[in-house]
N, CA, C and O of each residue as an XYZ file, in Angstrom:
292
protein
N      -3.578     -5.943     17.725
C      -4.023     -5.914     16.332
C      -5.158     -4.908     16.150
O      -5.242     -4.263     15.105
N      -6.028     -4.763     17.143
C      -7.138     -3.827     17.019
C      -6.674     -2.408     16.771
O      -7.282     -1.684     15.983
N      -5.601     -2.002     17.436
C      -5.119     -0.632     17.245
C      -4.615     -0.432     15.828
O      -4.773      0.652     15.265
N      -4.017     -1.446     15.245
C      -3.572     -1.335     13.853
C      -4.775     -1.246     12.933
O      -4.763     -0.449     11.995
N      -5.811     -2.034     13.168
C      -7.012     -1.985     12.329
C      -7.638     -0.600     12.360
O      -8.095     -0.108     11.329
N      -7.666      0.030     13.518
C      -8.201      1.380     13.625
C      -7.385      2.374     12.830
O      -7.938      3.286     12.215
N      -6.073      2.207     12.836
C      -5.193      3.099     12.078
C      -5.403      2.900     10.585
O      -5.377      3.862      9.818
N      -5.614      1.647     10.168
C      -5.786      1.357      8.750
C      -6.965      2.116      8.158
O      -6.910      2.563      7.012
N      -8.021      2.259      8.931
C      -9.202      2.924      8.402
C      -9.053      4.435      8.424
O      -9.747      5.127      7.679
N      -8.162      4.966      9.261
C      -8.011      6.408      9.400
C      -6.884      6.973      8.546
O      -6.977      8.108      8.081
N      -5.837      6.213      8.336
C      -4.661      6.708      7.643
C      -4.904      6.742      6.136
O      -5.456      5.804      5.560
N      -4.488      7.822      5.519
C      -4.620      7.984      4.078
C      -3.257      7.812      3.433
O      -2.229      7.825      4.109
N      -3.263      7.653      2.134
C      -2.017      7.506      1.387
C      -1.100      8.694      1.657
O       0.111      8.530      1.804
N      -1.676      9.879      1.721
C      -0.893     11.097      1.939
C      -0.223     11.120      3.308
O       0.731     11.867      3.523
N      -0.724     10.299      4.235
C      -0.159     10.242      5.576
C       1.100      9.380      5.653
O       1.840      9.437      6.635
N       1.335      8.587      4.619
C       2.543      7.771      4.589
C       3.761      8.657      4.395
O       3.659      9.767      3.873
N       4.908      8.158      4.818
C       6.141      8.907      4.585
C       6.374      9.001      3.075
O       5.893      8.155      2.322
N       7.103     10.015      2.634
C       7.392     10.118      1.190
C       8.051      8.856      0.635
O       7.777      8.458     -0.498
N       8.910      8.233      1.421
C       9.571      7.002      0.972
C       8.563      5.874      0.777
O       8.640      5.125     -0.197
N       7.629      5.757      1.700
C       6.600      4.718      1.573
C       5.675      5.005      0.403
O       5.267      4.086     -0.307
N       5.340      6.273      0.197
C       4.499      6.632     -0.943
C       5.167      6.222     -2.254
O       4.525      5.647     -3.132
N       6.442      6.518     -2.376
C       7.164      6.182     -3.611
C       7.262      4.671     -3.788
O       7.082      4.162     -4.894
N       7.543      3.955     -2.709
C       7.614      2.494     -2.779
C       6.254      1.907     -3.152
O       6.187      0.954     -3.928
N       5.182      2.460     -2.615
C       3.837      1.987     -2.940
C       3.517      2.243     -4.407
O       2.921      1.394     -5.071
N       3.908      3.403     -4.913
C       3.687      3.698     -6.346
C       4.426      2.704     -7.230
O       3.869      2.181     -8.195
N       5.688      2.448     -6.890
C       6.476      1.494     -7.685
C       5.866      0.100     -7.606
O       5.783     -0.606     -8.611
N       5.439     -0.292     -6.408
C       4.835     -1.610     -6.222
C       3.567     -1.752     -7.051
O       3.386     -2.746     -7.755
N       2.687     -0.754     -6.967
C       1.445     -0.802     -7.738
C       1.736     -0.821     -9.232
O       1.109     -1.568     -9.982
N       2.678     -0.009     -9.657
C       3.041      0.034    -11.070
C       3.503     -1.338    -11.571
O       3.091     -1.789    -12.639
N       4.358     -1.989    -10.790
C       4.846     -3.314    -11.172
C       3.725     -4.346    -11.179
O       3.667     -5.194    -12.070
N       2.835     -4.280    -10.192
C       1.715     -5.224    -10.142
C       0.800     -5.053    -11.350
O       0.364     -6.034    -11.952
N       0.511     -3.793    -11.701
C      -0.357     -3.530    -12.853
C       0.313     -3.988    -14.149
O      -0.342     -4.529    -15.040
N       1.610     -3.768    -14.239
C       2.345     -4.193    -15.429
C       2.305     -5.715    -15.576
O       2.072     -6.236    -16.667
N       2.534     -6.423    -14.462
C       2.494     -7.889    -14.506
C       1.094     -8.390    -14.860
O       0.944     -9.322    -15.651
N       0.078     -7.770    -14.274
C      -1.305     -8.179    -14.556
C      -1.625     -7.985    -16.034
O      -2.211     -8.862    -16.669
N      -1.239     -6.838    -16.575
C      -1.535     -6.564    -17.982
C      -0.768     -7.515    -18.894
O      -1.323     -8.010    -19.875
N       0.481     -7.773    -18.589
C       1.280     -8.680    -19.421
C       0.725    -10.100    -19.387
O       0.845    -10.839    -20.364
N       0.122    -10.477    -18.273
C      -0.426    -11.828    -18.135
C      -1.773    -11.977    -18.828
O      -2.080    -13.044    -19.359
N      -2.587    -10.912    -18.829
C      -3.961    -11.055    -19.322
C      -4.307    -10.140    -20.498
O      -5.354    -10.305    -21.125
N      -3.434     -9.180    -20.800
C      -3.699     -8.163    -21.825
C      -5.018     -7.434    -21.576
O      -5.712     -7.022    -22.506
N      -5.338     -7.289    -20.294
C      -6.552     -6.595    -19.889
C      -6.298     -5.976    -18.518
O      -5.581     -6.543    -17.693
N      -6.885     -4.823    -18.286
C      -6.718     -4.149    -17.002
C      -8.004     -3.406    -16.659
O      -8.076     -2.184    -16.789
N      -9.025     -4.154    -16.217
C     -10.299     -3.522    -15.878
C     -10.160     -2.544    -14.709
O      -9.290     -2.700    -13.851
N     -11.023     -1.545    -14.693
C     -10.987     -0.541    -13.636
C     -11.077     -1.161    -12.246
O     -10.393     -0.722    -11.322
N     -11.924     -2.186    -12.097
C     -12.070     -2.790    -10.773
C     -10.777     -3.459    -10.316
O     -10.503     -3.510     -9.117
N      -9.989     -3.964    -11.236
C      -8.694     -4.554    -10.891
C      -7.731     -3.478    -10.420
O      -7.023     -3.660     -9.430
N      -7.707     -2.366    -11.124
C      -6.840     -1.244    -10.754
C      -7.220     -0.744     -9.360
O      -6.354     -0.536     -8.510
N      -8.513     -0.554     -9.134
C      -8.986     -0.082     -7.825
C      -8.636     -1.071     -6.723
O      -8.144     -0.681     -5.665
N      -8.890     -2.348     -6.971
C      -8.636     -3.380     -5.972
C      -7.161     -3.418     -5.593
O      -6.814     -3.395     -4.412
N      -6.294     -3.476     -6.602
C      -4.864     -3.539     -6.328
C      -4.379     -2.269     -5.630
O      -3.550     -2.336     -4.722
N      -4.890     -1.119     -6.051
C      -4.513      0.140     -5.409
C      -4.869      0.163     -3.939
O      -4.069      0.598     -3.110
N      -6.060     -0.300     -3.609
C      -6.486     -0.353     -2.200
C      -5.635     -1.334     -1.404
O      -5.240     -1.046     -0.274
N      -5.354     -2.484     -1.990
C      -4.558     -3.492     -1.290
C      -3.133     -3.003     -1.027
O      -2.584     -3.232      0.051
N      -2.541     -2.333     -2.006
C      -1.184     -1.807     -1.824
C      -1.184     -0.745     -0.728
O      -0.315     -0.746      0.144
N      -2.167      0.164     -0.776
C      -2.244      1.202      0.257
C      -2.397      0.570      1.634
O      -1.684      0.935      2.569
N      -3.314     -0.367      1.762
C      -3.543     -1.023      3.049
C      -2.272     -1.704      3.550
O      -1.973     -1.667      4.743
N      -1.537     -2.317      2.648
C      -0.308     -3.007      3.035
C       0.737     -2.033      3.553
O       1.367     -2.282      4.580
N       0.923     -0.920      2.842
C       1.927      0.043      3.273
C       1.504      0.762      4.551
O       2.346      1.065      5.396
N       0.229      1.032      4.697
C      -0.255      1.640      5.944
C      -0.011      0.677      7.105
O       0.437      1.093      8.173
N      -0.303     -0.603      6.901
C      -0.095     -1.590      7.966
C       1.382     -1.695      8.328
O       1.730     -1.752      9.507
N       2.244     -1.720      7.327
C       3.678     -1.803      7.592
C       4.172     -0.586      8.355
O       4.915     -0.714      9.328
N       3.763      0.586      7.915
C       4.211      1.809      8.574
C       3.631      1.926      9.981
O       4.318      2.376     10.898
N       2.387      1.529     10.155
C       1.755      1.578     11.474
C       2.443      0.623     12.437
O       2.675      0.959     13.598
N       2.766     -0.555     11.954
C       3.446     -1.537     12.798
C       4.829     -1.030     13.182
O       5.252     -1.185     14.327
N       5.531     -0.425     12.235
C       6.866      0.103     12.519
C       6.795      1.193     13.583
O       7.650      1.254     14.467
N       5.776      2.056     13.504
C       5.619      3.118     14.484
C       5.275      2.538     15.858
O       5.757      3.031     16.878
N       4.446      1.497     15.886
C       4.040      0.891     17.158
C       5.212      0.201     17.850
O       5.343      0.270     19.072
N       6.053     -0.455     17.080
C       7.168     -1.180     17.680
C       8.373     -0.289     17.897
O       9.359     -0.697     18.511
N       8.289      0.933     17.390
C       9.393      1.878     17.560
C      10.542      1.622     16.627
O      11.615      2.204     16.790
N      10.339      0.757     15.645
C      11.397      0.470     14.680
C      11.552      1.654     13.753
O      10.584      2.152     13.177
N      12.754      2.079     13.627
C      13.052      3.155     12.700
C      14.096      2.688     11.723
O      14.456      1.511     11.693
N      14.575      3.601     10.935
C      15.621      3.232     10.001
C      16.930      3.113     10.743
O      17.220      3.912     11.633
N      17.712      2.131     10.389
C      19.022      1.908     11.041
C      20.073      2.747     10.408
O      21.233      2.697     10.817
């Protein structure tokens, strides 16, 4: 787990594969849409928080896939 944590702090959004970048954009877009529809408000801190969480999630997924050698079938 430590090696993944180190990667999380070093890897940037631009380092993700194009497919992961697009999936992360769609995911964030859907999350923001749901949040706005639920509260009719979208503060900057919410946008920043969700953006960071989505990036961290996709970096972790991609890092884990690289570590285990899992590729696309």
